[in-house]
C-alpha positions as protocol buffer text, in pm:
chain_id: "A"
residue {
  index: 1
  type: MET
  ca { x: 5595 y: 3622 z: 6950 }
}
residue {
  index: 2
  type: ASN
  ca { x: 5903 y: 3797 z: 6682 }
}
residue {
  index: 3
  type: PHE
  ca { x: 5936 y: 3498 z: 6511 }
}
residue {
  index: 4
  type: ALA
  ca { x: 5598 y: 3341 z: 6482 }
}
residue {
  index: 5
  type: LEU
  ca { x: 5491 y: 3665 z: 6380 }
}
residue {
  index: 6
  type: THR
  ca { x: 5804 y: 3648 z: 6118 }
}
residue {
  index: 7
  type: HIS
  ca { x: 5685 y: 3303 z: 5991 }
}
residue {
  index: 8
  type: MET
  ca { x: 5331 y: 3347 z: 5975 }
}
residue {
  index: 9
  type: TRP
  ca { x: 5391 y: 3671 z: 5709 }
}
residue {
  index: 10
  type: LYS
  ca { x: 5629 y: 3425 z: 5488 }
}
residue {
  index: 11
  type: ILE
  ca { x: 5319 y: 3162 z: 5513 }
}
residue {
  index: 12
  type: LEU
  ca { x: 5065 y: 3421 z: 5365 }
}
residue {
  index: 13
  type: PHE
  ca { x: 5299 y: 3562 z: 5093 }
}
residue {
  index: 14
  type: ALA
  ca { x: 5360 y: 3215 z: 4976 }
}
residue {
  index: 15
  type: VAL
  ca { x: 5038 y: 3128 z: 4975 }
}
residue {
  index: 16
  type: ALA
  ca { x: 4947 y: 3420 z: 4781 }
}
residue {
  index: 17
  type: TRP
  ca { x: 5246 y: 3370 z: 4529 }
}
residue {
  index: 18
  type: ILE
  ca { x: 5074 y: 3033 z: 4408 }
}
residue {
  index: 19
  type: GLY
  ca { x: 4766 y: 3130 z: 4398 }
}
residue {
  index: 20
  type: CYS
  ca { x: 4879 y: 3415 z: 4093 }
}
residue {
  index: 21
  type: PHE
  ca { x: 5072 y: 3167 z: 3953 }
}
residue {
  index: 22
  type: TYR
  ca { x: 4731 y: 2858 z: 3918 }
}
residue {
  index: 23
  type: THR
  ca { x: 4524 y: 3195 z: 3807 }
}
residue {
  index: 24
  type: GLU
  ca { x: 4805 y: 3263 z: 3505 }
}
residue {
  index: 25
  type: TYR
  ca { x: 4790 y: 2920 z: 3442 }
}
residue {
  index: 26
  type: ASN
  ca { x: 4494 y: 2839 z: 3406 }
}
residue {
  index: 27
  type: ASP
  ca { x: 4413 y: 3157 z: 3193 }
}
residue {
  index: 28
  type: MET
  ca { x: 4729 y: 3076 z: 2933 }
}
residue {
  index: 29
  type: PRO
  ca { x: 4580 y: 2965 z: 2559 }
}
residue {
  index: 30
  type: ASP
  ca { x: 4786 y: 2636 z: 2584 }
}
residue {
  index: 31
  type: ALA
  ca { x: 4658 y: 2503 z: 2908 }
}
residue {
  index: 32
  type: ARG
  ca { x: 4462 y: 2198 z: 2965 }
}
residue {
  index: 33
  type: PRO
  ca { x: 4111 y: 2391 z: 3088 }
}
residue {
  index: 34
  type: VAL
  ca { x: 4030 y: 2307 z: 3452 }
}
residue {
  index: 35
  type: ARG
  ca { x: 3679 y: 2479 z: 3503 }
}
residue {
  index: 36
  type: VAL
  ca { x: 3507 y: 2465 z: 3180 }
}
residue {
  index: 37
  type: ALA
  ca { x: 3141 y: 2415 z: 3295 }
}
residue {
  index: 38
  type: HIS
  ca { x: 2999 y: 2785 z: 3339 }
}
residue {
  index: 39
  type: VAL
  ca { x: 3120 y: 2858 z: 3019 }
}
residue {
  index: 40
  type: GLN
  ca { x: 2972 y: 2657 z: 2760 }
}
residue {
  index: 41
  type: ALA
  ca { x: 2703 y: 2903 z: 2546 }
}
residue {
  index: 42
  type: ALA
  ca { x: 2383 y: 2767 z: 2378 }
}
residue {
  index: 43
  type: PRO
  ca { x: 2407 y: 2789 z: 2021 }
}
residue {
  index: 44
  type: ALA
  ca { x: 2376 y: 3141 z: 1903 }
}
residue {
  index: 45
  type: GLN
  ca { x: 2071 y: 3061 z: 1655 }
}
residue {
  index: 46
  type: ILE
  ca { x: 1832 y: 2928 z: 1967 }
}
residue {
  index: 47
  type: VAL
  ca { x: 1792 y: 3252 z: 2140 }
}
residue {
  index: 48
  type: LEU
  ca { x: 1794 y: 3457 z: 1820 }
}
residue {
  index: 49
  type: LEU
  ca { x: 1601 y: 3784 z: 1845 }
}
residue {
  index: 50
  type: ASN
  ca { x: 1508 y: 3851 z: 1469 }
}
residue {
  index: 51
  type: PRO
  ca { x: 1201 y: 3642 z: 1427 }
}
residue {
  index: 52
  type: HIS
  ca { x: 1346 y: 3611 z: 1020 }
}
residue {
  index: 53
  type: GLU
  ca { x: 1647 y: 3511 z: 1124 }
}
residue {
  index: 54
  type: GLN
  ca { x: 1486 y: 3226 z: 1353 }
}
residue {
  index: 55
  type: MET
  ca { x: 1228 y: 3140 z: 1131 }
}
residue {
  index: 56
  type: LYS
  ca { x: 1524 y: 3046 z: 898 }
}
residue {
  index: 57
  type: SER
  ca { x: 1660 y: 2806 z: 1179 }
}
residue {
  index: 58
  type: LEU
  ca { x: 1343 y: 2621 z: 1201 }
}
residue {
  index: 59
  type: PRO
  ca { x: 1415 y: 2249 z: 1100 }
}
residue {
  index: 60
  type: ALA
  ca { x: 1273 y: 2137 z: 762 }
}
residue {
  index: 61
  type: PRO
  ca { x: 932 y: 1989 z: 717 }
}
residue {
  index: 62
  type: VAL
  ca { x: 821 y: 1683 z: 896 }
}
residue {
  index: 63
  type: VAL
  ca { x: 746 y: 1358 z: 675 }
}
residue {
  index: 64
  type: LEU
  ca { x: 419 y: 1157 z: 844 }
}
residue {
  index: 65
  type: ARG
  ca { x: 463 y: 809 z: 810 }
}
residue {
  index: 66
  type: ALA
  ca { x: 150 y: 606 z: 914 }
}
residue {
  index: 67
  type: THR
  ca { x: 281 y: 250 z: 1078 }
}
residue {
  index: 68
  type: LEU
  ca { x: -23 y: -40 z: 1140 }
}
residue {
  index: 69
  type: ILE
  ca { x: -6 y: -180 z: 1451 }
}
residue {
  index: 70
  type: THR
  ca { x: 28 y: -581 z: 1435 }
}
residue {
  index: 71
  type: SER
  ca { x: 302 y: -818 z: 1334 }
}
residue {
  index: 72
  type: LYS
  ca { x: 285 y: -1060 z: 1047 }
}
residue {
  index: 73
  type: ASP
  ca { x: 264 y: -1388 z: 1301 }
}
residue {
  index: 74
  type: GLU
  ca { x: -117 y: -1239 z: 1331 }
}
residue {
  index: 75
  type: PHE
  ca { x: -208 y: -1259 z: 928 }
}
residue {
  index: 76
  type: LEU
  ca { x: -269 y: -1650 z: 847 }
}
residue {
  index: 77
  type: SER
  ca { x: -288 y: -1536 z: 476 }
}
residue {
  index: 78
  type: GLY
  ca { x: 88 y: -1582 z: 278 }
}
residue {
  index: 79
  type: ILE
  ca { x: 107 y: -1206 z: 145 }
}
residue {
  index: 80
  type: VAL
  ca { x: -5 y: -894 z: 284 }
}
residue {
  index: 81
  type: GLU
  ca { x: 23 y: -543 z: 153 }
}
residue {
  index: 82
  type: ILE
  ca { x: -173 y: -273 z: 334 }
}
residue {
  index: 83
  type: PHE
  ca { x: -122 y: 83 z: 150 }
}
residue {
  index: 84
  type: ASP
  ca { x: -223 y: 427 z: 313 }
}
residue {
  index: 85
  type: VAL
  ca { x: -346 y: 662 z: 56 }
}
residue {
  index: 86
  type: LYS
  ca { x: -302 y: 980 z: 240 }
}
residue {
  index: 87
  type: THR
  ca { x: 127 y: 885 z: 280 }
}
residue {
  index: 88
  type: ASN
  ca { x: 153 y: 721 z: -42 }
}
residue {
  index: 89
  type: ALA
  ca { x: 266 y: 477 z: 155 }
}
residue {
  index: 90
  type: PRO
  ca { x: 286 y: 101 z: 325 }
}
residue {
  index: 91
  type: VAL
  ca { x: 173 y: 108 z: 647 }
}
residue {
  index: 92
  type: PHE
  ca { x: 220 y: -289 z: 707 }
}
residue {
  index: 93
  type: GLN
  ca { x: 377 y: -551 z: 461 }
}
residue {
  index: 94
  type: LYS
  ca { x: 426 y: -905 z: 441 }
}
residue {
  index: 95
  type: ASN
  ca { x: 606 y: -1055 z: 149 }
}
residue {
  index: 96
  type: SER
  ca { x: 506 y: -817 z: -74 }
}
residue {
  index: 97
  type: THR
  ca { x: 715 y: -849 z: -296 }
}
residue {
  index: 98
  type: THR
  ca { x: 670 y: -1243 z: -353 }
}
residue {
  index: 99
  type: VAL
  ca { x: 591 y: -1301 z: -736 }
}
residue {
  index: 100
  type: THR
  ca { x: 264 y: -1510 z: -709 }
}
residue {
  index: 101
  type: PRO
  ca { x: -56 y: -1627 z: -914 }
}
residue {
  index: 102
  type: ILE
  ca { x: -318 y: -1347 z: -874 }
}
residue {
  index: 103
  type: ALA
  ca { x: -595 y: -1573 z: -1003 }
}
residue {
  index: 104
  type: SER
  ca { x: -914 y: -1307 z: -1064 }
}
residue {
  index: 105
  type: ILE
  ca { x: -728 y: -1010 z: -964 }
}
residue {
  index: 106
  type: SER
  ca { x: -613 y: -1044 z: -1292 }
}
residue {
  index: 107
  type: LYS
  ca { x: -997 y: -899 z: -1426 }
}
residue {
  index: 108
  type: LEU
  ca { x: -933 y: -590 z: -1323 }
}
residue {
  index: 109
  type: MET
  ca { x: -627 y: -498 z: -1495 }
}
residue {
  index: 110
  type: THR
  ca { x: -864 y: -644 z: -1795 }
}
residue {
  index: 111
  type: ALA
  ca { x: -1098 y: -391 z: -1737 }
}
residue {
  index: 112
  type: MET
  ca { x: -866 y: -117 z: -1761 }
}
residue {
  index: 113
  type: VAL
  ca { x: -761 y: -249 z: -2043 }
}
residue {
  index: 114
  type: LEU
  ca { x: -1093 y: -233 z: -2201 }
}
residue {
  index: 115
  type: LEU
  ca { x: -1167 y: 113 z: -2134 }
}
residue {
  index: 116
  type: ASP
  ca { x: -862 y: 245 z: -2239 }
}
residue {
  index: 117
  type: MET
  ca { x: -937 y: 65 z: -2622 }
}
residue {
  index: 118
  type: GLY
  ca { x: -1253 y: 291 z: -2620 }
}
residue {
  index: 119
  type: ALA
  ca { x: -1482 y: 30 z: -2662 }
}
residue {
  index: 120
  type: SER
  ca { x: -1847 y: 52 z: -2686 }
}
residue {
  index: 121
  type: PRO
  ca { x: -1998 y: 7 z: -2327 }
}
residue {
  index: 122
  type: ASP
  ca { x: -2309 y: -76 z: -2568 }
}
residue {
  index: 123
  type: LYS
  ca { x: -2186 y: -339 z: -2798 }
}
residue {
  index: 124
  type: LYS
  ca { x: -2350 y: -701 z: -2813 }
}
residue {
  index: 125
  type: ILE
  ca { x: -2118 y: -955 z: -2757 }
}
residue {
  index: 126
  type: LYS
  ca { x: -2211 y: -1336 z: -2789 }
}
residue {
  index: 127
  type: LEU
  ca { x: -2084 y: -1593 z: -2601 }
}
residue {
  index: 128
  type: LYS
  ca { x: -1862 y: -1832 z: -2745 }
}
residue {
  index: 129
  type: LYS
  ca { x: -1751 y: -2208 z: -2664 }
}
residue {
  index: 130
  type: ASN
  ca { x: -1399 y: -2125 z: -2654 }
}
residue {
  index: 131
  type: ASP
  ca { x: -1492 y: -1861 z: -2383 }
}
residue {
  index: 132
  type: ILE
  ca { x: -1586 y: -2135 z: -2161 }
}
residue {
  index: 133
  type: ASP
  ca { x: -1339 y: -2240 z: -1889 }
}
residue {
  index: 134
  type: THR
  ca { x: -1266 y: -2628 z: -1968 }
}
residue {
  index: 135
  type: VAL
  ca { x: -916 y: -2689 z: -1839 }
}
residue {
  index: 136
  type: LYS
  ca { x: -1006 y: -2586 z: -1473 }
}
residue {
  index: 137
  type: PHE
  ca { x: -1369 y: -2594 z: -1496 }
}
residue {
  index: 138
  type: SER
  ca { x: -1447 y: -2361 z: -1284 }
}
residue {
  index: 139
  type: SER
  ca { x: -1775 y: -2262 z: -1251 }
}
residue {
  index: 140
  type: THR
  ca { x: -2025 y: -2009 z: -1446 }
}
residue {
  index: 141
  type: LYS
  ca { x: -2395 y: -1908 z: -1461 }
}
residue {
  index: 142
  type: LEU
  ca { x: -2350 y: -1825 z: -1872 }
}
residue {
  index: 143
  type: THR
  ca { x: -2314 y: -2060 z: -2151 }
}
residue {
  index: 144
  type: PRO
  ca { x: -2234 y: -2054 z: -2537 }
}
residue {
  index: 145
  type: GLY
  ca { x: -2473 y: -1808 z: -2726 }
}
residue {
  index: 146
  type: GLN
  ca { x: -2623 y: -1571 z: -2506 }
}
residue {
  index: 147
  type: GLU
  ca { x: -2559 y: -1257 z: -2576 }
}
residue {
  index: 148
  type: TYR
  ca { x: -2429 y: -950 z: -2308 }
}
residue {
  index: 149
  type: THR
  ca { x: -2346 y: -574 z: -2361 }
}
residue {
  index: 150
  type: ARG
  ca { x: -1980 y: -538 z: -2325 }
}
residue {
  index: 151
  type: LEU
  ca { x: -2063 y: -314 z: -2030 }
}
residue {
  index: 152
  type: GLU
  ca { x: -2319 y: -652 z: -1904 }
}
residue {
  index: 153
  type: LEU
  ca { x: -2026 y: -838 z: -1989 }
}
residue {
  index: 154
  type: ILE
  ca { x: -1742 y: -608 z: -1687 }
}
residue {
  index: 155
  type: LYS
  ca { x: -2021 y: -657 z: -1458 }
}
residue {
  index: 156
  type: LEU
  ca { x: -2045 y: -997 z: -1478 }
}
residue {
  index: 157
  type: ALA
  ca { x: -1634 y: -1004 z: -1457 }
}
residue {
  index: 158
  type: LEU
  ca { x: -1568 y: -824 z: -1189 }
}
residue {
  index: 159
  type: ILE
  ca { x: -1904 y: -865 z: -965 }
}
residue {
  index: 160
  type: ARG
  ca { x: -1947 y: -1224 z: -968 }
}
residue {
  index: 161
  type: SER
  ca { x: -1596 y: -1271 z: -1165 }
}
residue {
  index: 162
  type: GLU
  ca { x: -1745 y: -1445 z: -1429 }
}
residue {
  index: 163
  type: ASN
  ca { x: -1444 y: -1633 z: -1648 }
}
residue {
  index: 164
  type: PRO
  ca { x: -1625 y: -1603 z: -2038 }
}
residue {
  index: 165
  type: ALA
  ca { x: -1714 y: -1316 z: -1910 }
}
residue {
  index: 166
  type: ALA
  ca { x: -1384 y: -1138 z: -1912 }
}
residue {
  index: 167
  type: HIS
  ca { x: -1232 y: -1395 z: -2172 }
}
residue {
  index: 168
  type: ALA
  ca { x: -1522 y: -1261 z: -2448 }
}
residue {
  index: 169
  type: LEU
  ca { x: -1414 y: -901 z: -2384 }
}
residue {
  index: 170
  type: ALA
  ca { x: -1060 y: -968 z: -2442 }
}
residue {
  index: 171
  type: ARG
  ca { x: -1146 y: -1206 z: -2720 }
}
residue {
  index: 172
  type: THR
  ca { x: -1352 y: -935 z: -2907 }
}
residue {
  index: 173
  type: ALA
  ca { x: -1176 y: -680 z: -2867 }
}
residue {
  index: 174
  type: SER
  ca { x: -971 y: -464 z: -3159 }
}
residue {
  index: 175
  type: GLY
  ca { x: -684 y: -640 z: -3265 }
}
residue {
  index: 176
  type: GLY
  ca { x: -797 y: -1007 z: -3122 }
}
residue {
  index: 177
  type: LEU
  ca { x: -662 y: -1170 z: -2797 }
}
residue {
  index: 178
  type: PRO
  ca { x: -284 y: -1165 z: -2874 }
}
residue {
  index: 179
  type: LEU
  ca { x: -283 y: -777 z: -2860 }
}
residue {
  index: 180
  type: PHE
  ca { x: -530 y: -727 z: -2585 }
}
residue {
  index: 181
  type: ILE
  ca { x: -265 y: -972 z: -2382 }
}
residue {
  index: 182
  type: ASP
  ca { x: 23 y: -762 z: -2497 }
}
residue {
  index: 183
  type: ALA
  ca { x: -166 y: -415 z: -2390 }
}
residue {
  index: 184
  type: MET
  ca { x: -231 y: -573 z: -2082 }
}
residue {
  index: 185
  type: ASN
  ca { x: 169 y: -622 z: -2016 }
}
residue {
  index: 186
  type: LYS
  ca { x: 244 y: -252 z: -2161 }
}
residue {
  index: 187
  type: LYS
  ca { x: -10 y: -130 z: -1928 }
}
residue {
  index: 188
  type: CYS
  ca { x: 179 y: -265 z: -1562 }
}
residue {
  index: 189
  type: LEU
  ca { x: 515 y: -102 z: -1750 }
}
residue {
  index: 190
  type: ALA
  ca { x: 338 y: 200 z: -1750 }
}
residue {
  index: 191
  type: LEU
  ca { x: 177 y: 171 z: -1430 }
}
residue {
  index: 192
  type: GLY
  ca { x: 526 y: 106 z: -1273 }
}
residue {
  index: 193
  type: MET
  ca { x: 472 y: -304 z: -1213 }
}
residue {
  index: 194
  type: LEU
  ca { x: 747 y: -403 z: -1286 }
}
residue {
  index: 195
  type: HIS
  ca { x: 673 y: -713 z: -1150 }
}
residue {
  index: 196
  type: THR
  ca { x: 361 y: -821 z: -1311 }
}
residue {
  index: 197
  type: HIS
  ca { x: 319 y: -1079 z: -1616 }
}
residue {
  index: 198
  type: PHE
  ca { x: -24 y: -1158 z: -1747 }
}
residue {
  index: 199
  type: VAL
  ca { x: -86 y: -1468 z: -2049 }
}
residue {
  index: 200
  type: GLU
  ca { x: -470 y: -1472 z: -2055 }
}
residue {
  index: 201
  type: PRO
  ca { x: -714 y: -1222 z: -1931 }
}
residue {
  index: 202
  type: THR
  ca { x: -909 y: -1456 z: -1673 }
}
residue {
  index: 203
  type: GLY
  ca { x: -644 y: -1494 z: -1410 }
}
residue {
  index: 204
  type: LEU
  ca { x: -731 y: -1862 z: -1426 }
}
residue {
  index: 205
  type: ASN
  ca { x: -373 y: -1944 z: -1564 }
}
residue {
  index: 206
  type: PRO
  ca { x: -115 y: -1885 z: -1294 }
}
residue {
  index: 207
  type: LEU
  ca { x: 123 y: -1771 z: -1472 }
}
residue {
  index: 208
  type: ASN
  ca { x: -28 y: -1510 z: -1426 }
}
residue {
  index: 209
  type: VAL
  ca { x: 146 y: -1315 z: -1189 }
}
residue {
  index: 210
  type: SER
  ca { x: 206 y: -975 z: -939 }
}
residue {
  index: 211
  type: THR
  ca { x: 334 y: -846 z: -602 }
}
residue {
  index: 212
  type: ALA
  ca { x: 66 y: -704 z: -380 }
}
residue {
  index: 213
  type: GLU
  ca { x: 296 y: -429 z: -395 }
}
residue {
  index: 214
  type: ASP
  ca { x: 204 y: -415 z: -732 }
}
residue {
  index: 215
  type: LEU
  ca { x: -140 y: -512 z: -692 }
}
residue {
  index: 216
  type: ALA
  ca { x: -178 y: -196 z: -488 }
}
residue {
  index: 217
  type: LYS
  ca { x: -92 y: 30 z: -762 }
}
residue {
  index: 218
  type: MET
  ca { x: -306 y: -108 z: -969 }
}
residue {
  index: 219
  type: VAL
  ca { x: -605 y: -47 z: -777 }
}
residue {
  index: 220
  type: LEU
  ca { x: -486 y: 211 z: -696 }
}
residue {
  index: 221
  type: ALA
  ca { x: -501 y: 272 z: -1114 }
}
residue {
  index: 222
  type: ALA
  ca { x: -811 y: 103 z: -1098 }
}
residue {
  index: 223
  type: GLU
  ca { x: -1042 y: 419 z: -926 }
}
residue {
  index: 224
  type: LYS
  ca { x: -972 y: 648 z: -1162 }
}
residue {
  index: 225
  type: TYR
  ca { x: -1215 y: 504 z: -1398 }
}
residue {
  index: 226
  type: SER
  ca { x: -1587 y: 612 z: -1313 }
}
residue {
  index: 227
  type: VAL
  ca { x: -1743 y: 250 z: -1476 }
}
residue {
  index: 228
  type: ILE
  ca { x: -1467 y: 27 z: -1227 }
}
residue {
  index: 229
  type: SER
  ca { x: -1507 y: 198 z: -931 }
}
residue {
  index: 230
  type: GLU
  ca { x: -1862 y: 188 z: -912 }
}
residue {
  index: 231
  type: ILE
  ca { x: -1897 y: -159 z: -1026 }
}
residue {
  index: 232
  type: ALA
  ca { x: -1624 y: -329 z: -819 }
}
residue {
  index: 233
  type: SER
  ca { x: -1830 y: -178 z: -528 }
}
residue {
  index: 234
  type: THR
  ca { x: -2151 y: -313 z: -649 }
}
residue {
  index: 235
  type: THR
  ca { x: -2299 y: -523 z: -414 }
}
residue {
  index: 236
  type: ILE
  ca { x: -2583 y: -709 z: -660 }
}
residue {
  index: 237
  type: ILE
  ca { x: -2674 y: -710 z: -988 }
}
residue {
  index: 238
  type: LYS
  ca { x: -2878 y: -823 z: -1209 }
}
residue {
  index: 239
  type: ILE
  ca { x: -2869 y: -921 z: -1582 }
}
residue {
  index: 240
  type: HIS
  ca { x: -3115 y: -1127 z: -1816 }
}
residue {
  index: 241
  type: GLY
  ca { x: -3351 y: -1223 z: -1447 }
}
residue {
  index: 242
  type: ILE
  ca { x: -3057 y: -1384 z: -1294 }
}
residue {
  index: 243
  type: VAL
  ca { x: -2932 y: -1254 z: -950 }
}
residue {
  index: 244
  type: MET
  ca { x: -2573 y: -1234 z: -842 }
}
residue {
  index: 245
  type: THR
  ca { x: -2408 y: -1116 z: -552 }
}
residue {
  index: 246
  type: ASN
  ca { x: -2014 y: -997 z: -498 }
}
residue {
  index: 247
  type: THR
  ca { x: -1804 y: -1258 z: -421 }
}
residue {
  index: 248
  type: ASN
  ca { x: -1625 y: -986 z: -145 }
}
residue {
  index: 249
  type: ALA
  ca { x: -1844 y: -1104 z: 143 }
}
residue {
  index: 250
  type: LEU
  ca { x: -1783 y: -781 z: 352 }
}
residue {
  index: 251
  type: PHE
  ca { x: -2019 y: -593 z: 146 }
}
residue {
  index: 252
  type: SER
  ca { x: -2291 y: -705 z: 365 }
}
residue {
  index: 253
  type: ASN
  ca { x: -2092 y: -657 z: 652 }
}
residue {
  index: 254
  type: ASP
  ca { x: -2213 y: -274 z: 755 }
}
residue {
  index: 255
  type: LYS
  ca { x: -1901 y: -202 z: 966 }
}
residue {
  index: 256
  type: TRP
  ca { x: -1699 y: -195 z: 625 }
}
residue {
  index: 257
  type: ASP
  ca { x: -1671 y: 50 z: 365 }
}
residue {
  index: 258
  type: ILE
  ca { x: -1569 y: -74 z: 57 }
}
residue {
  index: 259
  type: HIS
  ca { x: -1493 y: 146 z: -222 }
}
residue {
  index: 260
  type: LEU
  ca { x: -1360 y: -126 z: -452 }
}
residue {
  index: 261
  type: SER
  ca { x: -1261 y: -473 z: -438 }
}
residue {
  index: 262
  type: LYS
  ca { x: -1206 y: -851 z: -662 }
}
residue {
  index: 263
  type: THR
  ca { x: -1147 y: -1139 z: -530 }
}
residue {
  index: 264
  type: GLY
  ca { x: -930 y: -1372 z: -720 }
}
residue {
  index: 265
  type: PHE
  ca { x: -919 y: -1805 z: -651 }
}
residue {
  index: 266
  type: ILE
  ca { x: -686 y: -2084 z: -819 }
}
residue {
  index: 267
  type: ASN
  ca { x: -532 y: -2373 z: -663 }
}
residue {
  index: 268
  type: GLU
  ca { x: -201 y: -2212 z: -696 }
}
residue {
  index: 269
  type: SER
  ca { x: -275 y: -1848 z: -562 }
}
residue {
  index: 270
  type: GLY
  ca { x: -491 y: -1921 z: -252 }
}
residue {
  index: 271
  type: ARG
  ca { x: -716 y: -1720 z: -153 }
}
residue {
  index: 272
  type: CYS
  ca { x: -699 y: -1366 z: -274 }
}
residue {
  index: 273
  type: VAL
  ca { x: -823 y: -990 z: -242 }
}
residue {
  index: 274
  type: ALA
  ca { x: -754 y: -691 z: -390 }
}
residue {
  index: 275
  type: MET
  ca { x: -915 y: -395 z: -226 }
}
residue {
  index: 276
  type: LEU
  ca { x: -987 y: -9 z: -179 }
}
residue {
  index: 277
  type: THR
  ca { x: -1116 y: 61 z: 141 }
}
residue {
  index: 278
  type: THR
  ca { x: -1144 y: 308 z: 454 }
}
residue {
  index: 279
  type: ILE
  ca { x: -1106 y: 230 z: 812 }
}
residue {
  index: 280
  type: ASN
  ca { x: -1082 y: 488 z: 1113 }
}
residue {
  index: 281
  type: ALA
  ca { x: -1111 y: 756 z: 818 }
}
residue {
  index: 282
  type: ARG
  ca { x: -827 y: 601 z: 692 }
}
residue {
  index: 283
  type: ARG
  ca { x: -860 y: 504 z: 296 }
}
residue {
  index: 284
  type: LEU
  ca { x: -610 y: 167 z: 292 }
}
residue {
  index: 285
  type: VAL
  ca { x: -539 y: -71 z: -9 }
}
residue {
  index: 286
  type: VAL
  ca { x: -551 y: -419 z: 102 }
}
residue {
  index: 287
  type: ILE
  ca { x: -370 y: -693 z: -66 }
}
residue {
  index: 288
  type: LEU
  ca { x: -438 y: -1045 z: 84 }
}
residue {
  index: 289
  type: LEU
  ca { x: -306 y: -1310 z: -101 }
}
residue {
  index: 290
  type: ASN
  ca { x: -233 y: -1680 z: -104 }
}
residue {
  index: 291
  type: GLY
  ca { x: -512 y: -1774 z: 176 }
}
residue {
  index: 292
  type: ALA
  ca { x: -536 y: -2105 z: 312 }
}
residue {
  index: 293
  type: SER
  ca { x: -907 y: -2031 z: 288 }
}
residue {
  index: 294
  type: LYS
  ca { x: -1183 y: -1821 z: 302 }
}
residue {
  index: 295
  type: GLU
  ca { x: -1227 y: -1816 z: 672 }
}
residue {
  index: 296
  type: ALA
  ca { x: -859 y: -1781 z: 659 }
}
residue {
  index: 297
  type: ARG
  ca { x: -866 y: -1477 z: 432 }
}
residue {
  index: 298
  type: ALA
  ca { x: -1259 y: -1327 z: 638 }
}
residue {
  index: 299
  type: ALA
  ca { x: -1009 y: -1377 z: 999 }
}
residue {
  index: 300
  type: ASP
  ca { x: -733 y: -1163 z: 832 }
}
residue {
  index: 301
  type: GLU
  ca { x: -993 y: -897 z: 696 }
}
residue {
  index: 302
  type: LEU
  ca { x: -1205 y: -902 z: 1064 }
}
residue {
  index: 303
  type: HIS
  ca { x: -820 y: -835 z: 1206 }
}
residue {
  index: 304
  type: ILE
  ca { x: -745 y: -561 z: 986 }
}
residue {
  index: 305
  type: ASN
  ca { x: -1070 y: -372 z: 1097 }
}
residue {
  index: 306
  type: LYS
  ca { x: -988 y: -448 z: 1427 }
}
residue {
  index: 307
  type: LEU
  ca { x: -672 y: -223 z: 1405 }
}
residue {
  index: 308
  type: HIS
  ca { x: -467 y: 116 z: 1474 }
}
residue {
  index: 309
  type: ILE
  ca { x: -282 y: 316 z: 1248 }
}
residue {
  index: 310
  type: VAL
  ca { x: -52 y: 532 z: 1437 }
}
residue {
  index: 311
  type: THR
  ca { x: 133 y: 820 z: 1264 }
}
residue {
  index: 312
  type: THR
  ca { x: 512 y: 882 z: 1302 }
}
residue {
  index: 313
  type: ALA
  ca { x: 671 y: 1188 z: 1191 }
}
residue {
  index: 314
  type: TYR
  ca { x: 1026 y: 1158 z: 1053 }
}
């Protein structure tokens, strides 16, 4: 019995001594910690009690970016740019930096440059033979010898896309046609349209080129001209007894709210349209270039009008 008690006391003493050594070892500053989960504290700034100090710890304001829920394969046009005016950023792009002929979309720049020159809108201008297209023989309801005011010619150029009207406007501008074309290209640089170049005012020449990104800038710039925004959102005009409808058929569709529009077509450019519209309370610049047909462009326009745009915080 005494022998058992003696050995039991020795065992207890040994266990106590080992426990003390273990505690001291783990409290040593150079030792590897073995129990750390319970000492991990939350960052101090998360538990601030002073509201003014807590405001200082808040993250920077978020940047909102809108995104169109679709894929590039769903568009038939070869080039697409959909630009959100509110966020000042594109919501969808497809080959939007590709330089391509832009056809009669050129006439938006023609109108802007003419208005920049301060030309009198009421001055009468007589059409000449060299105003008529003899290269591509594009259709027109205008004939040499007819007289129109500058304002009427702007309407004919933007609403009905009359090439003689655009050519006559540039031809009769201060300095003549060469200086007018030079002013068009200088205007491009001023707007940051660095991949755009014009050689004539109508868009019939395939050397009038741009990108969808640049054209979005041009549309936003054109909207700031009240004369252009009013004319380029008109459905029907009547000049000299002739009724003419806008080349953009969407004006007859009550599901579209279009603030400015210009279509274009030559073989080299395909079917094109540049417009400013509101879809689901969101103002968008829509650029569709290199469409294979009117039907393909119309399908893309219908597709856009049915899409949803989501806004994400960055």
